[in-house]
N, C-alpha and C positions, 0 to 999 in steps of 0.2 A: 138367297143370301140373307144372313141375319145381322149384317153390319148395322149399327145404330145410326139413325139420322140425327139432324141437328136438334130435334125436339125430344129425343129419347133421353132417359135418365143418365146422369153423370155418375162417376164413381163416388162412393160414400166415404168421405174423409172421417177419420177418427181423431178427435181433438183431445189433446192433453189438457190438464187443468189450467196451465198457463195460457195455452192457445184459446181456451174458452173465455178466460178473463179478458184476453185481448179482443175477442169478438164483442163481448159486452161493452168494452170501452169504445170500440169503433162505432157501435150503435149509438151510444150516449153522445159521442162527438158530433153526430149528425142529427141530434134532436130527439132520439128515443129516450123516454123517461125510464129510469130504473124501476120506479113504482109500477109502471104499466107492464114491464117484463115480469115483475114479481106477481102482479095480479093475474096475468095470463098463466104463469106457471102454477100458482095455487089452484086456479080453476081447473087446469088440466089434471092436477093431482086429485081434486075432488071428484071429477068426472070418472077417473080411473077407479077410485074407491067405490063408486056407486054400482059398478058392474056386478049384478047378482045379489045386491044387498036388499034387505027389507027394512022397514022403518023401525023395527025393534032392535036393529043392530046397534051395539054400543061401541063407540069409536074413541080410542085414545090417540092423541097426536103428541108426539115427543118433539119438542122444539128447542133448538139451540139458539145462541145469541146472534148468529150471523144471518146472511141472506137465505141460507137453507131453512133456518128457523122461520124467517119471514114468509117463505113459501108455505110452510106448515100452518102459520097463523091464518093466511088467506084461505087455505084448504079447509081449516077448521070452521071458519066463518061461513064458507059456501055450503059445507055439509050441514051445519046447524040451520041455515036458512032453508034447507030442504027437509027439515024435520027430524034429522038424526040426533041422537043423544051423543054429545061430544064433550070431552074434557081435554084441556091442554096441560101437559106436564112439561115444565120448562127447566132447562139446564141453568140458564142465567138470563137476565133481562137484556134485550138488545139495546144498543146505545140510543138515547133519546135523540129524535130528529133524523135518525137514519131511516132508509127505506124499510128495514126490518122493524125498527121502532114504530114507524107509522102503521105497518101491518099489524103489529101487536096491539096498538091502540084501537084498531078496528075490530078486535076480538072482544066481545062483551060476555062471553060465557065463562064456565068454570076454569080456574087455573090452579094447578098444584105444583109443588116441587117434584123433581125427578125421583127423589127418595120416597115419595108417596106412591109411585107407580107400582101396581101389582098386576102383572099380565093376565092372571086368571079372571079378573073382573071384566075383561073387555073381549068383544068379538073380533075386532080388527084394530091393529096398531099401525099408525102412520109414523114412519121413522124420518123425521126432519131435523135430526140433531146436527149432523155435519155432512157437507156435500163433497164435491170433487176436490176441493182445496186442501183437505186434511192430509197431512203427511206424517203424523205421529200417532202412536197408539192411543186409544181412548183411555181416559183416566177419570178419577173422582166419581161424581154422581152418574155421569154418562156411562162409564164402564160398569158400575154396579147395576144400573138399569138394564143394560144390554145383557149382562150376565144373568139377571133374573128372567129376561125374555128367552134366553137360550135354554134355561132350566125348565121353563113353562111355556113351550112354544104356542104362539097364537098367529093366526093369519096376519102377515105383515107386508105392507107396501112401503118401499123405500123411495125417498125423494132424491133424485140425481144418482147417488150410489148408496148402497148400504153403509151406515156409519161404521167406521173402522176399516173400510176397504180403501186401498190406494187406487185411485181412478186411473193413474198412468200405468201401473204395473199389474193390477189384479191381485196383488198380495194383501194378506191380512196379518198385521203384526199386533197380536193381542186379541182381545175379544172383538167380535164383529157381528153385526146384525145379519141373520140369514133370512132373506126376504123371499116371498113367493112371487112378488111382482116388484118391478122398479120402473119409475117414470123419470126419464132424463129429458134434457132440453136441447133442442136444435140439432145436435149430432151425438152419436154414440161416443164413448170414451174407450181407450184401449182396455181399461180394467173391466168393462162390461163383457169382453170377449176372452181375455186371458184368464187362465185357470190359476187359483180357485175362484176368481171373481165371477166368472160366468155361472158357476154353480151357486154362488151366494146371492146373485141378482134375481134368479128366477126368470120369469118372462119379462122381457125388457120392452118398454114402450118409449117412443121418441115423440115429444110434444113440440109442436110449432108454436112458439110464444111471440113471434113477431120479428125474430132475427132473420136475416136474409143472406144469400150468397154474396151480395155486395159487401155486407159487413164482414163476412169471412175473408173476402179478397183483400179488403183494406187492412186486415189484422194479421193474417198469417198465411203461410203456404204449407199446409200439412203434408207430411211425408208418409203417414200411415193411413191405410184404408181398410175397410171391411172388404173381404174377398167376395165380390159379387160380379156378375157378368159385365156390367158397364165398365169395370176396371180393365178388362182384357178383350172384350168382344170385337172392338173395332180393329184389333190386330189379327183377327182370324182371317185366313186367306182361303176362301172356299174354292174348290177345284173348278177349272173351266169345263165347259160342256165337252170339249174334245180332249180332256186330259187322259194320259196313259198312266199306268201304274207307277212308273218312276217319277212322274210329275207330281204325284201325291206323297212323295217322300219315301225313301228307302232306308230303313232302320236296321242297323247291325247290333246284334246282341251277343255278348261274349259268354260262352258256356263254361260251367264248371266241369269237373271230372265225371266219369260215368255214373258214380253213385250219388251225384249231386246235380242232376240236370233239371229238376222240376222248376226251380226258381227262374231259370233262363227262359223256359217255355212260358211261364206265367207272364214274364216281361214281354216276350215276343208276341203272345196273343193279346196282351193288353194294348200294345202298339197297333196291331193289326185291327182289332175291334174299335180302336179309337180313330181309325181313318187312314193310317199309313197305307200307302199303295203296295209296298213290298217290305218283307221282313226276312232277314237272314240270320240264322244262328251259326256262329263259328266256334270251333273247338277241336279237341282231339278226336280221332276217328272212333275210338271206343265210346266216347260220349255221344257222337253223332248217330251211332247205331241205336242207342237208346232213344234219342230224339226221333229217329226215323220211324219207330214203332208208334209214335204218338201224334206226329204232325202231318198235315197235308198241304195247307196253304203256305206254311212257313218253309223257306228254302234253307238248305244246309250247306256249309262250306268248311272244308277241313283246314284247320290252322292251329296246330298243336303247339307251336313255338312262337315267340315274338317275331322271329324272322319270317315264318310262314304268314303271320298276321300282316306284316309289311307287304308281302307279295299280294295278299288278298286285297289290301287297301289300294295298291297300285293297279290291280287288274279290274276292279269293279268300283262303281261310283256309289257311295253311301252319303246320306244327308244328315244322319245323326247316329250316335252309338250309345249303348248301355253297357256298362261294365260294373260288375260287383255282385249281383244276385247269385249266391252260392258259387262264386268264381274261385274261391280258395283264398286264404290269407297268406301273404308272403311275397317273395321276390318276383315270382312269375306274374302275379296280378299287377304288381308295380310296373314291370317291364311292358305289359300290355297297355297299361295306362299311358306310359311314355310314348308308345307307338301311335296310339290314338291321338295324343296331343300333337305329335310330329305331323300327322296327317291333316291336322287342322279341322277335324270334325267337331261339330257341336256334341257335347258330352253330357251324359247323365251318369254320375258316379254314386253308387249305392252300396249298402251292406259291406261285403268283404273288401271292396275297393276302398271304402272309407276307413275301415279298421287297418288295412295295409298302409294307408297314408298317414297314420298317426306318427308324428315326429318327422314326416316326410313332406310337409306342405310345400316347401320350396319347389318340389317337382312341378307343381301346378303353375309356377311362375314362368315356365317355358312356353306357355301358350302364346300364340300369336295375338297381337292386338285385335280385339274384337271377336276372338274365338269364344263362343258361348260355352259355359259349363254350369251345370246344376248339380249341387251336392244335396243328398236327401237323408240326413242323419236323424235317427230317433235320439232320445235323451242320452242313452249310454254311448252311442257312437259320437254324439256331439261332444260329450265330456272327454272321450279318448282323443278326438281329433283336435279340439280347440281349447280344452281345459287349461293347458299350460301356456297358451299363447294369447288368450284374450286380453290379458293385462298389457300386452304390447300395443294395443289399439289406443291411440291418444284420445280419440273422441269418447270412447267408453270410460277411460280413466278420469276424464274431466267431469263426469256425471256424479251426482250425489250417490251415496251407497245404495239406497233403495232402488234407484234407477239402474245402477250397474248390475243388480241381481235380476232385472227384468228379462224375461224370455225374449221380448221384442228387441231390446237394446243389445242383448247378447247375440241374437241372430244377425242384427245389422253389423256388429263388430266382426263376426265371423265372415260375413260376406265381403267386408272390406279387406280383411286379412287374406282370404283366399282369392280375391278378385273374381268371385263367382257368385251366382245366385244360390242361396242356402234355403232349403226347405227343412225347417226345424220341426219335425213331425210330432204329433201328439193330439190330445183332445182339443188343443188350441193351436193347431199348426200355424207357424209363422213363415211367410215367404219373404225373404229379404234380398235386396240387390246391393251391389257395391256402392251405388250412388246415394244410398240412404232410403230409397223407397222401400216400403214394407206393406204387407197385407196380412191380416189375421183372418183365418178361416173359421166359420162357425156352421159349416154344412156337413151333415153326416151324423153318425151316431156310433154307439158301442158295437154295433154289428161289424164294424171295420176292424175290430180287435181280433183278427183271425190270421193264422199263419199264411204268409204269402201275399197279403193285401199290399204291402209295400213294394213287392216285386211288380205287381200290376201297375202301381202308380209310376214306377220308374219307366215302364214301357209307354205309359200314357204321356208322360212328359216328353219322351223322345219322339213320339208321333207328332206332337205339336212343334217341336224343334225342327223336325224333318220337313214339316210343311211350311217352314219359314217364319214362324212366330218368334219374336224376340224372347230371350231366355226368361225374363221376369214374368212376362205375360203368359208364356207357354207353361211355366210352372204353376202360376196362379190358376189358370184355366184347368189344368190337369187335376189339381187338388180339389177344386170345386166339383168337377165332373165325377171324380172318384167318390166324393161324398154323396152326391146325388144318386149315383149308381148303387152305392151301398144301401142308402135309405130306400131306394125303390124296391129292393129285394127284401130288406128287413131281417127278422130273426132267422137263424139257420144259415146265414151267409157263410160261404167258404170262398177262398180265392178263385177256385174254378168257376163258381157261380157268379162271382164278381166280374170275371172276364166276360161271361155270357151277358151280364147286365150292362156292360160298357157299350156306349154308343158314341159316334162322333158328335161334335158340338151341334150340328144342324138338327139332329134328331131330338134334342132336348128343348124344342121350341116352347112347349108349355111351361116347363120348369124355368127356362130363361126369362120368359115374360112374367112369371109369378115373382121371381126374385127381383126383377127390375121395377115392378110396380106393386109393392106390398099394399094390402088392404088398409083403408083408413077408417077411423072412427071419429066422428065429430065430438069435440070436447064440450061443446056448449058455451065456450068462451069465444068472444069475437075473434074470428080469424085463426083460431087455434085448432090443431088436429093432433090426434094421437095415432101413431103407427106401430103395429105389432110386427115383429120379425117373422119371417117364414118359418114353417114347422120344422125345418131341418136344423135349427139353431141349437139343438140339445147336445150336440157332440160332433167331433170330426177327427179326421186324421188317421194315420197308420199307427197302430199300437200292437203290431204282431210280434214284437221282440221285447225281451225284458230290458230295463234300463241298466 
């Protein structure tokens, strides 16, 4: 069994800018000096800069007037002390007597205004203009400097987040720094994982600057997490040694008509390869004859009409169901969804079921209390299903405009409206629960952008539901494993090959351990570390259908 013990890693929270400020204040309240945090942060930045550099590297440090700029002044001093040629280009002077002001006083090297910054003169640029707290577009000298950097790209390392990027939403309103590397502090921010932020951050490192979990507990209770195994692994129920096939979960997959059967088979084999003990495809006889020519381990059951489906549900025990992959759009699919709801089965609704439910979301309200449901829309399906009703969510309406446009917050609102877990797929797949919990996935890559990969994911989620995992954890685990399986195959992946690459949780032992215990690099500052994310961070999610 892979259930974590008390000493194993905990889930990785993602902190909003406001939550990060609260953590800083909680640390200061118990005696941690802001100057010591800034010193550790600047040293971590300097250490990250030195990776692969030679002493003839010329470094420009762009500093703002706030604490982000203070981190930049410390980094500039540390780099100069190590013999590098460094010049600071300032946006404005930090306030005298502030921690950033004291850091600026510690810098004795060259200083110029931002208007004097010319990217082509430098080998490396450190962007310490604005950190996670910025919520407006760049303007003035900062905007002009970033525009010159965009026109004359130079290797760039961003401090906290690239300047111009919204750390909470990953959005860029106006000009923004495109960094090859980013050093952030204590915990990742949502904008490091949400698109386009993830593409603008490059490789992201998390520096330990002396903040602790105790400071976090005193300041905030984050509801967003990076989708890693510690988030869901403890909910995994490994089968007993004497388990029979039905004890490992029996998944029902609803088939489409005879000329649209492939998607249901992909979902069925996704469930089977992910560890479901038994899988049955149900549909019209004409479709089952097509399935019979392709499947062996998957069982077939005739249920052409909603009434026949009712009879099947009464005659056999199922632990979860998938409805939607090429099932057909219209009343028949809606009636099948109704019957599955009436049966009380844990549900995965995908593809045609989601399109059929556009304007019909109240049908989901007929679910019994506690009946799990997972909806798996890509961007186009999400817009059709929730675009006209998101404004009805009071919590979303109360947020600032930038936050209302966030994929993370829209997924949360959709989950509340549907009273279901929503897997909002894409390069930055968000898994959201009605209670506000959410996870952002950064596992996988563009190889998953292939027809049918979403059908496999639907089956994988159903397998975990059928094995008794709660809906949020089942969906998060499935999305993570889907990405790892795709990355393990790489280029040339097709949905059929993805099915073959899929394995139950227990088989991914090495990948699980690597994700839970990322490699560390000592920063050279007392007590500080820099951690790099695992190699799967470059992309994720199902992108097999147009928006």
